[in-house]
SELOTOR-230812 format. One record per residue (C-alpha): residue in one letter; y, z, x. Coordinates in Angstrom, 2 decimals, always signed. Layout:
N
<site a, <Y, Z, X>> ...
% end
This chain:
426
<site m, <-4.59, +18.49, +24.11>> <site t, <-2.38, +17.28, +20.93>> <site s, <-1.76, +19.68, +18.30>> <site s, <-2.08, +19.24, +14.92>> <site l, <+0.24, +19.30, +11.75>> <site q, <+2.09, +22.73, +11.23>> <site d, <+5.16, +21.93, +9.70>> <site l, <+5.27, +20.10, +6.57>> <site t, <+9.03, +19.77, +6.58>> <site n, <+8.88, +17.83, +9.54>> <site v, <+7.21, +15.11, +7.72>> <site q, <+9.41, +12.45, +5.25>> <site g, <+7.76, +13.24, +1.70>> <site d, <+6.69, +9.45, +0.65>> <site i, <+3.52, +9.93, +3.18>> <site l, <+1.29, +12.72, +2.49>> <site l, <-0.16, +14.20, -0.99>> <site d, <+0.30, +11.34, -2.64>> <site g, <+3.75, +10.42, -1.93>> <site l, <+6.82, +11.00, -4.05>> <site p, <+6.41, +11.25, -7.57>> <site k, <+7.63, +8.27, -9.32>> <site e, <+7.82, +6.20, -12.39>> <site v, <+10.86, +3.95, -10.79>> <site e, <+11.57, +3.13, -7.40>> <site t, <+14.58, +1.34, -5.42>> <site f, <+14.32, +0.15, -2.16>> <site w, <+17.96, -0.29, -0.86>> <site f, <+17.90, -2.32, +2.28>> <site f, <+20.92, -1.99, +4.24>> <site d, <+22.80, -3.02, +7.06>> <site i, <+24.25, -0.68, +9.71>> <site v, <+28.68, -1.50, +10.28>> <site d, <+29.68, +1.50, +12.05>> <site a, <+27.00, +3.39, +14.16>> <site t, <+28.74, +5.65, +15.43>> <site k, <+30.09, +6.69, +12.23>> <site f, <+26.22, +6.83, +10.45>> <site c, <+24.70, +8.55, +13.52>> <site k, <+27.20, +11.37, +12.39>> <site n, <+26.51, +10.99, +8.62>> <site l, <+22.72, +10.41, +8.98>> <site r, <+21.64, +14.37, +9.64>> <site v, <+23.89, +15.13, +6.44>> <site v, <+22.21, +13.21, +4.37>> <site a, <+18.96, +14.16, +6.19>> <site n, <+19.61, +18.02, +5.63>> <site r, <+20.85, +17.14, +1.57>> <site e, <+19.13, +14.01, +0.05>> <site i, <+15.54, +13.45, +2.11>> <site s, <+12.82, +14.73, +0.83>> <site s, <+9.99, +16.40, +2.47>> <site t, <+6.40, +17.01, +2.52>> <site q, <+7.32, +20.25, +1.51>> <site d, <+9.12, +19.27, -0.94>> <site v, <+6.93, +16.93, -3.05>> <site r, <+4.25, +19.74, -2.83>> <site e, <+6.54, +21.76, -4.26>> <site k, <+7.55, +19.86, -7.04>> <site r, <+3.86, +18.19, -7.77>> <site g, <+3.49, +22.37, -8.05>> <site e, <+6.35, +22.56, -10.73>> <site i, <+5.35, +19.29, -12.56>> <site k, <+1.70, +20.87, -12.78>> <site a, <+2.67, +23.98, -13.85>> <site f, <+4.81, +22.56, -16.59>> <site k, <+1.98, +20.81, -17.78>> <site q, <-0.71, +23.73, -18.19>> <site q, <+1.81, +25.51, -20.17>> <site g, <+2.08, +22.86, -22.89>> <site k, <+5.86, +21.93, -22.29>> <site a, <+4.83, +18.32, -21.55>> <site a, <+4.23, +18.03, -25.13>> <site g, <+6.54, +14.92, -27.16>> <site g, <+6.84, +13.59, -23.43>> <site l, <+9.05, +16.16, -22.31>> <site q, <+9.03, +16.05, -18.30>> <site v, <+10.19, +17.96, -14.99>> <site p, <+13.68, +15.96, -13.47>> <site t, <+11.77, +14.10, -10.40>> <site v, <+13.81, +12.21, -8.05>> <site g, <+13.50, +11.72, -4.23>> <site a, <+14.37, +9.71, -1.10>> <site n, <+13.28, +9.02, +1.91>> <site i, <+14.82, +6.36, +5.33>> <site s, <+12.72, +4.47, +7.29>> <site f, <+14.54, +2.38, +10.32>> <site s, <+13.16, -1.45, +11.32>> <site a, <+13.38, -1.89, +15.25>> <site k, <+16.71, -3.52, +15.15>> <site g, <+17.81, -0.92, +13.35>> <site l, <+17.29, +1.65, +15.80>> <site k, <+18.24, -0.19, +18.90>> <site k, <+21.40, -0.41, +16.75>> <site i, <+21.90, +3.19, +16.84>> <site s, <+20.52, +3.60, +20.58>> <site p, <+23.40, +3.49, +22.42>> <site v, <+24.90, +6.32, +19.98>> <site v, <+21.99, +9.17, +20.01>> <site g, <+20.19, +7.73, +23.21>> <site l, <+16.98, +7.20, +21.66>> <site n, <+14.14, +6.37, +24.22>> <site l, <+12.97, +2.74, +21.99>> <site t, <+9.49, +3.17, +23.68>> <site t, <+7.19, +2.72, +20.40>> <site n, <+4.10, +0.92, +22.45>> <site d, <+3.60, -0.69, +19.15>> <site q, <+4.51, -4.76, +19.73>> <site d, <+4.18, -5.65, +16.43>> <site f, <+7.00, -3.42, +14.94>> <site e, <+9.27, -4.25, +17.68>> <site a, <+8.80, -7.63, +16.97>> <site g, <+9.66, -7.61, +13.48>> <site m, <+7.91, -8.75, +10.34>> <site r, <+9.42, -11.88, +10.92>> <site a, <+8.45, -12.93, +14.59>> <site t, <+4.56, -12.43, +13.21>> <site a, <+4.73, -13.30, +9.67>> <site v, <+3.34, -17.14, +10.01>> <site d, <+1.02, -16.75, +13.52>> <site k, <-0.78, -13.23, +12.66>> <site l, <-0.17, -12.72, +8.87>> <site a, <-0.81, -16.65, +8.11>> <site d, <+2.47, -16.18, +5.50>> <site p, <+3.13, -19.45, +4.37>> <site k, <+5.97, -21.78, +6.42>> <site s, <+8.60, -24.17, +6.30>> <site p, <+7.16, -27.93, +7.18>> <site m, <+10.43, -28.09, +9.16>> <site g, <+9.72, -25.52, +11.52>> <site s, <+7.87, -22.05, +11.93>> <site d, <+9.74, -19.60, +9.81>> <site p, <+7.80, -18.07, +7.21>> <site i, <+8.81, -19.04, +3.45>> <site w, <+10.37, -15.92, +1.95>> <site d, <+12.53, -15.04, -0.71>> <site p, <+16.28, -16.40, +0.57>> <site e, <+17.52, -12.45, +0.85>> <site w, <+14.69, -12.04, +3.42>> <site h, <+16.78, -14.87, +5.32>> <site g, <+20.17, -13.68, +5.73>> <site h, <+19.89, -10.79, +8.00>> <site e, <+19.03, -8.79, +10.41>> <site i, <+17.63, -5.54, +8.07>> <site h, <+18.52, -2.48, +10.18>> <site g, <+16.93, -0.01, +7.67>> <site v, <+15.62, +0.76, +3.80>> <site l, <+16.63, +3.70, +1.48>> <site l, <+13.88, +4.28, -1.07>> <site v, <+14.59, +6.58, -4.19>> <site a, <+12.14, +7.26, -6.41>> <site g, <+12.00, +9.58, -9.53>> <site n, <+11.14, +9.35, -13.31>> <site t, <+14.37, +7.93, -14.77>> <site p, <+16.27, +5.04, -13.92>> <site a, <+19.77, +7.23, -14.11>> <site l, <+18.18, +9.78, -11.90>> <site v, <+17.39, +7.41, -8.87>> <site k, <+20.41, +5.72, -9.12>> <site e, <+22.26, +8.89, -9.29>> <site k, <+20.43, +9.81, -6.16>> <site l, <+21.27, +6.46, -4.52>> <site d, <+24.87, +6.53, -5.06>> <site r, <+24.92, +10.15, -3.53>> <site i, <+23.59, +9.31, -0.32>> <site i, <+25.81, +5.44, -0.21>> <site k, <+29.05, +7.53, -0.62>> <site l, <+27.61, +10.25, +2.56>> <site f, <+27.37, +7.26, +4.27>> <site d, <+30.93, +6.36, +4.31>> <site g, <+30.92, +2.94, +4.49>> <site s, <+28.97, +3.00, +7.63>> <site i, <+26.28, +0.84, +6.38>> <site k, <+26.42, -2.08, +4.08>> <site l, <+23.89, -3.49, +0.86>> <site a, <+21.42, -6.35, +2.65>> <site f, <+19.66, -6.54, -0.82>> <site k, <+17.86, -4.26, -3.37>> <site l, <+14.17, -4.65, -4.78>> <site d, <+13.29, -2.39, -7.91>> <site g, <+10.00, -1.72, -9.22>> <site q, <+8.25, +0.54, -12.13>> <site v, <+5.10, +1.80, -13.28>> <site r, <+3.27, +0.14, -15.70>> <site p, <+3.37, +1.65, -19.72>> <site g, <+0.75, +3.85, -21.51>> <site e, <-2.68, +3.51, -20.03>> <site q, <-1.89, +0.79, -17.43>> <site k, <+0.38, +3.79, -15.86>> <site g, <-0.78, +3.84, -12.39>> <site h, <-2.63, +0.52, -12.14>> <site e, <-1.09, -2.70, -10.60>> <site h, <-0.29, -6.34, -12.91>> <site f, <-3.83, -7.52, -12.10>> <site g, <-5.22, -4.09, -13.56>> <site y, <-6.34, -2.15, -10.79>> <site k, <-5.41, +1.27, -10.05>> <site d, <-6.08, +3.89, -6.61>> <site g, <-8.51, +5.89, -6.46>> <site v, <-11.15, +7.39, -4.05>> <site s, <-10.45, +4.34, -1.99>> <site q, <-7.21, +6.09, -0.56>> <site p, <-7.89, +7.89, +2.30>> <site a, <-7.15, +12.28, +2.23>> <site i, <-5.67, +13.14, +5.58>> <site s, <-7.32, +15.64, +7.65>> <site n, <-6.40, +19.69, +7.97>> <site i, <-3.08, +19.70, +5.99>> <site p, <-1.49, +22.75, +6.51>> <site n, <-0.91, +25.66, +3.50>> <site l, <-2.55, +23.73, +1.05>> <site t, <-3.91, +25.20, -1.88>> <site q, <-7.30, +24.86, -2.32>> <site d, <-6.75, +22.64, -5.49>> <site e, <-4.79, +20.82, -3.22>> <site a, <-7.41, +20.21, -0.28>> <site f, <-9.93, +18.37, -2.85>> <site v, <-11.04, +15.67, -1.96>> <site p, <-13.53, +13.95, -4.35>> <site p, <-16.60, +12.99, -3.88>> <site g, <-16.92, +9.24, -2.34>> <site q, <-13.46, +9.88, -0.48>> <site d, <-13.11, +8.99, +2.69>> <site t, <-11.18, +11.89, +4.89>> <site i, <-9.36, +11.07, +8.52>> <site d, <-7.25, +12.21, +10.84>> <site q, <-3.90, +13.02, +10.93>> <site g, <-2.97, +10.64, +13.39>> <site v, <-4.00, +7.70, +11.69>> <site i, <-0.72, +8.00, +9.90>> <site l, <+1.17, +10.64, +11.72>> <site c, <+2.41, +9.42, +15.34>> <site g, <+1.66, +11.82, +17.66>> <site r, <-0.72, +14.00, +15.92>> <site p, <-5.06, +13.96, +16.35>> <site g, <-6.36, +10.49, +15.87>> <site d, <-3.15, +8.43, +17.21>> <site t, <-4.42, +6.75, +19.88>> <site q, <-1.00, +6.90, +21.63>> <site a, <-0.30, +10.49, +20.76>> <site s, <+0.10, +11.07, +24.53>> <site t, <+2.72, +8.87, +25.09>> <site r, <+4.98, +9.31, +21.61>> <site q, <+8.88, +10.48, +21.92>> <site p, <+9.77, +13.18, +20.71>> <site w, <+11.24, +11.96, +17.95>> <site m, <+8.62, +9.87, +16.75>> <site v, <+5.81, +12.88, +16.09>> <site d, <+5.06, +13.34, +12.45>> <site g, <+6.88, +9.96, +11.72>> <site s, <+4.99, +6.85, +10.37>> <site f, <+5.66, +3.26, +10.74>> <site l, <+6.25, +1.77, +6.97>> <site a, <+5.05, -1.99, +6.53>> <site f, <+6.71, -3.74, +3.32>> <site r, <+5.80, -6.46, +1.61>> <site k, <+6.84, -8.57, -1.58>> <site l, <+4.18, -10.04, -3.61>> <site k, <+4.04, -11.70, -6.01>> <site q, <+1.24, -12.03, -8.43>> <site n, <-0.07, -15.04, -10.73>> <site v, <-1.33, -12.80, -13.51>> <site q, <-2.33, -15.37, -16.19>> <site d, <-4.47, -17.53, -13.58>> <site w, <-6.19, -14.40, -12.31>> <site d, <-7.35, -13.07, -15.29>> <site k, <-8.55, -16.53, -16.97>> <site f, <-10.74, -16.72, -13.86>> <site l, <-11.97, -13.21, -14.38>> <site v, <-12.55, -14.37, -17.87>> <site d, <-13.81, -18.03, -17.55>> <site f, <-16.17, -17.03, -14.16>> <site s, <-18.01, -13.58, -15.82>> <site n, <-18.93, -15.95, -18.39>> <site i, <-20.77, -17.77, -16.16>> <site l, <-22.37, -15.15, -13.55>> <site g, <-23.71, -13.75, -17.10>> <site t, <-21.28, -10.14, -16.95>> <site f, <-19.87, -11.63, -20.30>> <site s, <-16.35, -10.03, -20.37>> <site d, <-16.26, -11.10, -24.33>> <site q, <-19.13, -7.93, -24.48>> <site l, <-21.79, -10.53, -26.50>> <site a, <-24.14, -9.57, -24.11>> <site e, <-24.36, -5.72, -25.28>> <site f, <-24.29, -7.53, -29.00>> <site d, <-27.34, -10.03, -27.83>> <site d, <-29.06, -7.89, -25.41>> <site k, <-28.29, -4.37, -24.46>> <site n, <-30.63, -4.17, -21.95>> <site i, <-28.20, -6.37, -19.80>> <site g, <-25.24, -4.39, -20.72>> <site n, <-26.61, -1.43, -19.53>> <site d, <-28.37, -2.08, -16.91>> <site p, <-25.46, -2.07, -13.63>> <site l, <-27.68, -4.05, -11.46>> <site r, <-28.21, -7.14, -13.65>> <site n, <-24.44, -6.47, -14.90>> <site n, <-22.66, -6.97, -11.48>> <site a, <-25.33, -9.11, -9.68>> <site f, <-24.06, -12.48, -7.55>> <site n, <-26.90, -14.12, -6.76>> <site f, <-27.01, -16.13, -10.61>> <site d, <-30.29, -17.21, -11.48>> <site p, <-29.71, -18.45, -15.44>> <site t, <-33.66, -19.03, -15.71>> <site g, <-34.29, -15.43, -14.80>> <site l, <-31.53, -13.55, -16.87>> <site n, <-32.81, -11.60, -18.90>> <site t, <-35.75, -10.51, -16.22>> <site a, <-34.78, -7.21, -14.62>> <site s, <-36.96, -8.32, -11.25>> <site t, <-34.63, -10.91, -10.70>> <site f, <-31.97, -8.67, -9.46>> <site p, <-33.72, -5.99, -6.45>> <site h, <-31.59, -3.90, -5.31>> <site t, <-30.94, -3.74, -1.25>> <site e, <-29.13, -1.48, +0.60>> <site g, <-26.57, -3.58, +2.56>> <site s, <-26.83, -6.36, +0.24>> <site r, <-23.85, -8.57, -0.07>> <site l, <-24.70, -9.79, -3.75>> <site l, <-24.02, -6.82, -5.82>> <site c, <-20.23, -6.54, -4.18>> <site p, <-19.61, -10.34, -2.70>> <site i, <-18.63, -9.77, +0.79>> <site g, <-15.41, -11.42, +0.19>> <site a, <-13.91, -9.07, -2.17>> <site h, <-10.91, -6.63, -1.27>> <site i, <-12.18, -3.91, -1.71>> <site r, <-15.17, -4.69, +1.22>> <site k, <-12.97, -7.02, +3.01>> <site t, <-9.92, -4.23, +3.64>> <site n, <-12.55, -1.32, +4.11>> <site p, <-15.70, -2.86, +4.94>> <site r, <-17.13, +1.02, +5.22>> <site t, <-20.82, +0.86, +6.35>> <site d, <-20.74, -2.60, +7.21>> <site q, <-18.73, -2.04, +10.28>> <site a, <-20.30, -1.84, +14.09>> <site p, <-20.74, +0.20, +15.56>> <site l, <-20.25, +2.86, +14.08>> <site g, <-19.55, +2.45, +10.44>> <site r, <-17.31, +4.29, +8.56>> <site p, <-15.88, +5.66, +12.07>> <site s, <-15.29, +2.72, +13.44>> <site v, <-13.25, +1.60, +9.91>> <site h, <-11.03, +5.26, +10.15>> <site p, <-8.70, +3.93, +12.88>> <site h, <-7.31, +1.00, +10.65>> <site r, <-6.75, +2.56, +7.37>> <site i, <-3.45, +3.10, +5.34>> <site l, <-1.55, +5.10, +3.15>> <site r, <-0.66, +2.88, +0.27>> <site r, <+2.90, +4.15, -1.50>> <site g, <+4.15, +0.88, -3.38>> <site i, <+4.85, +0.41, -6.92>> <site p, <+4.80, -2.74, -9.42>> <site y, <+7.71, -5.25, -10.51>> <site g, <+8.40, -7.22, -13.23>> <site p, <+8.06, -6.96, -17.10>> <site e, <+4.78, -6.36, -18.58>> <site i, <+3.05, -10.27, -20.02>> <site s, <+2.94, -9.62, -22.89>> <site t, <+6.60, -8.51, -23.36>> <site s, <+7.74, -11.88, -20.95>> <site p, <+4.81, -14.20, -19.63>> <site l, <+6.55, -16.35, -17.66>> <site a, <+8.92, -14.02, -15.38>> <site e, <+7.94, -13.07, -12.21>> <site r, <+5.98, -9.99, -11.03>> <site g, <+3.80, -8.41, -8.66>> <site l, <+3.48, -5.64, -6.08>> <site l, <+6.38, -3.88, -4.10>> <site v, <+3.66, -2.90, -0.77>> <site a, <+4.94, -0.02, +0.96>> <site c, <+2.12, +1.68, +3.51>> <site y, <+1.91, +4.00, +6.03>> <site q, <-0.11, +4.49, +9.32>> <site s, <+0.51, +5.59, +13.21>> <site s, <+0.45, +1.85, +14.46>> <site l, <+1.48, -1.51, +12.51>> <site s, <-1.31, -3.26, +15.02>> <site a, <-4.08, -1.30, +14.28>> <site g, <-3.33, -0.74, +10.60>> <site f, <-1.53, -3.27, +8.19>> <site t, <-1.02, -6.57, +10.59>> <site f, <-4.60, -5.43, +11.61>> <site l, <-6.03, -5.59, +7.90>> <site q, <-4.47, -8.90, +7.16>> <site q, <-5.24, -10.94, +10.40>> <site f, <-8.70, -9.89, +11.08>> <site w, <-10.42, -8.91, +8.24>> <site a, <-8.57, -10.34, +4.95>> <site n, <-7.66, -13.58, +6.60>> <site n, <-10.52, -14.23, +8.56>> <site t, <-13.28, -16.34, +6.95>> <site s, <-15.95, -15.16, +9.40>> <site f, <-15.73, -10.97, +8.83>> <site r, <-17.60, -9.15, +8.43>> <site f, <-20.27, -11.48, +7.39>> <site d, <-20.28, -15.50, +8.11>> <site g, <-19.74, -17.42, +5.07>> <site a, <-17.18, -14.19, +3.76>> <site g, <-14.18, -16.11, +3.37>> <site l, <-10.63, -15.20, +2.88>> <site d, <-10.18, -11.81, +1.43>> <site a, <-10.02, -13.23, -2.86>> <site v, <-6.91, -10.95, -3.23>> <site m, <-5.26, -11.16, -0.02>> <site g, <-6.10, -13.04, +2.67>> <site q, <-3.60, -16.01, +3.55>> <site t, <-3.98, -19.55, +5.42>> <site n, <-0.29, -20.03, +5.93>> <site g, <+0.18, -21.98, +2.46>> <site v, <-2.65, -24.33, +2.63>> <site e, <-4.15, -24.46, -1.53>> <site e, <-7.41, -25.01, -0.38>> <site v, <-9.88, -23.07, +1.67>> <site e, <-13.89, -23.27, +2.31>> <site m, <-15.71, -20.65, +0.58>> <site l, <-18.80, -19.83, -0.57>> <site g, <-19.62, -18.84, -3.54>> <site l, <-19.15, -20.13, -6.96>> <site k, <-15.50, -20.28, -6.88>> <site p, <-12.99, -19.30, -4.32>> 
% end
């Protein structure tokens, strides 16, 4: 029988308990140039510089105590920085002859690599001259054996730690490219550029050991999933019995760089909220407080202008497709009770933990600059996690109901610009 996690020092710190505390983060993608030297130095790096879940737990406790003691006044912070390391299948293959790894992971999508699945499974835009995905140029010129992710609360701390790790590897790796992200300022801290913030939509993980009552608290509405949905070799991992010892308590990292067209997104929300009668300019509250104060009428998507001010026009039916559109991102990627045959228990094996960070400047300071989200998510199976969500839910125009259309935020069609969708506007 598979046993539960007991040692928090055996799990890298960005996976559980909300991940590494971060205000800035660098993803440093690398190629291994000397596998023997790299493996020798990896143990030193792991022992000195790689953060565990226990490290994160202690640091978050320190931050909480600092705030409770009133020391955070005036913007003072506890200096915070942490690092994790992840390998691609090609990276593991590179070091396997040195350390003797059995590379059977039972995850075809991981072993194939994202480039091989990007067009057929993820529906990334594809080159008109072939089957390669249209990615930023830096992704095409390297094998990419791994990534160092370093996160902290100042750029200086992150750079200092990253430089120290690179020095410890002593020339055994070289930079492929790096990507930098930062949380948004002020009241938008924790929100991505479209304005949304993860909350109870992130699942909690069951039976994490040694937590205080506060640390183990699960807010109302938040799902709790088995450890093995995220951690290899733990209860809930469908491949637990076949995991190699080196894989236990590890997790597969899926990384994506998603550009966000914030100007058009914001315009879409304003234009069509007014058409639907939800009135982004709040005139509804001024003209008719009943509309502004009635959540059913304010969020119903079965628009009927002749009955806009009639409450009976907007009856609420459990399981309705009208209060939350069936193509909405929050419903397509977490269908909850929509999903057959068991509802939420049928969804749980496909849950992921998201640990991404925005990139690019604020639209108010540089409206024409590129911005978006550096997506980093963890799961014990890419085939059941990120790849599944993208291929079978987000990109499936008939999931979970006929006419649902693409996921309104992350659905893809290999770059086809127009798609058939039901509703007022795709």
